[in-house]
N, C-alpha and C positions, 0 to 999 in steps of 0.2 A: 572525699572523692568517691565516685561511683566505681563499683567493681566491674571489671570487664571479663566476661566468660571466655575461656579458651575454646569452647565448643561453639561452632556456628549453629544457628537455628536451622531446624530441618527444612522449613519452608523456603528459606533463602538458598539453601544448597540445591534443592530441587529446581527452583526457578533458574538459578545460574546454570545448572547442567542442561536444563531444557533450552535456554537461550543459546548456549554453546553448541548443542547438537543441532538446533535449528539453523544457526548461522553456518555451521559446517555443511549441512545438507544443501543449503542454498548456494554456497560457494561451489560445491561439487556439481550441482545442477547447472550453474552458470558456465563453468569451465567445459562441461561436456556438450554444451549446446552446439547445434549445427549453424553454419553460416546463413546470414540473411534473416532468419526468424520470420515467422508468420507465413501466410500463403502468398504465392506469387501475384495473385490477382488483387490483393489488398494494397491500395495506394495510401500512403500516409497523409497526403494532401486531401484526398477525398474523405478519409476517416476524420481528420481534424476539422475539415470544413463542415462535415455533417454534425460533429459534436458541437461546434460553435453555433450552428444554426439551431440545434435543439435547445442549447442553453439560452440563446437570445429569445427563442420562442417562449420558453418557460418564464424568462424575465418579463416579457411583454404581457403574458397571461397574468402573472402575479401583480404587475402594476395596474392592470385593468380591474382586478378585484379589490385593490387597495386605494381606490380613489377617495379623496376627501370630499365630503358632500356639502 
């Protein structure tokens, strides 16, 4: 059987502590946020529509360069 060390490896401890502190910071930030989020002039429909348009444009450009000859 393989021997199991009682001491955790240093890299694993640092990674776990880093993930824990990062998660704790994000939870604190999310709880302290103000209502609404974002600027009042930003419309989610306009932003989503703009993103969709840009992605469709990039898809169209990519397919123009990828034509079979």
